[in-house]
C-alpha positions in Angstrom: 109.3 109.1 99.1 108.5 108.3 102.7 106.4 105.3 101.5 109.4 104.0 99.5 111.6 104.3 102.5 109.2 102.5 104.9 108.6 99.8 102.3 112.3 99.2 101.9 112.8 99.1 105.6 109.9 96.6 106.0 111.7 94.2 103.6 114.9 94.2 105.7 113.5 91.4 107.9 112.5 89.3 104.9 114.2 85.9 104.7 117.2 85.7 102.4 115.5 83.4 99.9 112.9 86.2 99.3 115.6 88.7 98.3 114.9 88.1 94.6 111.2 87.6 94.9 108.9 89.8 97.0 111.7 91.9 98.3 112.7 93.1 94.8 109.1 93.5 93.7 108.1 95.5 96.8 111.2 97.8 96.5 110.6 98.4 92.7 106.9 99.2 93.1 107.7 101.5 96.1 110.4 103.4 94.2 108.2 103.6 91.1 105.6 105.8 92.9 107.7 108.9 93.5 109.7 108.3 90.3 106.6 108.5 88.2 105.3 111.5 90.0 108.6 113.3 89.4 108.8 112.3 85.8 105.2 113.4 85.1 105.8 116.7 86.8 108.9 117.3 84.6 107.0 116.6 81.4 105.5 120.1 81.3 101.9 119.3 80.4 98.9 118.4 82.5 98.1 115.5 80.1 101.5 113.9 80.7 101.4 114.6 84.4 98.0 112.9 84.7 99.3 109.9 82.8 102.3 109.4 85.1 100.1 110.0 88.2 97.9 107.2 87.0 101.0 105.0 86.6 102.1 105.9 90.2 98.6 105.1 91.4 98.9 101.6 89.8 102.3 101.1 91.5 100.7 102.0 94.8 98.1 99.3 94.2 100.8 96.8 93.2 102.8 97.7 96.3 99.8 97.2 98.6 99.0 93.8 97.0 102.6 92.6 97.5 102.9 93.7 101.2 99.5 92.1 101.9 100.7 88.9 100.2 103.9 89.0 102.3 101.8 89.4 105.5 99.5 86.5 104.5 102.6 84.3 103.9 104.1 85.4 107.3 107.1 86.9 105.6 108.5 89.9 107.5 107.0 91.9 110.4 103.3 92.1 110.2 102.9 95.5 111.8 105.5 97.0 109.5 103.8 95.6 106.5 100.4 96.8 107.7 101.9 100.3 108.1 103.1 100.2 104.5 99.6 99.0 103.3 98.0 101.9 105.2 100.4 104.4 103.7 99.6 103.0 100.3 95.9 103.8 100.9 96.8 107.3 101.9 99.1 107.9 98.9 96.4 106.6 96.5 93.9 109.0 98.0 96.3 111.9 97.5 97.1 110.8 93.9 93.4 110.4 93.2 92.7 114.0 94.4 95.6 115.3 92.4 94.4 113.5 89.2 90.9 114.9 89.7 92.2 118.4 90.1 94.0 118.1 86.7 90.9 116.8 84.9 
């Protein structure tokens, strides 16, 4: 959830014309990560949990791609976007470990 918050905060400085482009995509991908973890945990089976963890992993990859694109296009604060990208990497590592532990 911390990642979703810092990703949302990073989009606050985006230009108004990006509100319905990268801003929305970044916020959706960021919110998707904890949402899929929670939904998978609530399903009651390891198989379902793994499936939703993989979806969360994909959302973390998507989020990192979007913030790196924003940084390359000089949209937003580069250091904030870099912090989001680094946190994506950490979240993916945690998700990967959790998925492996369920296999």
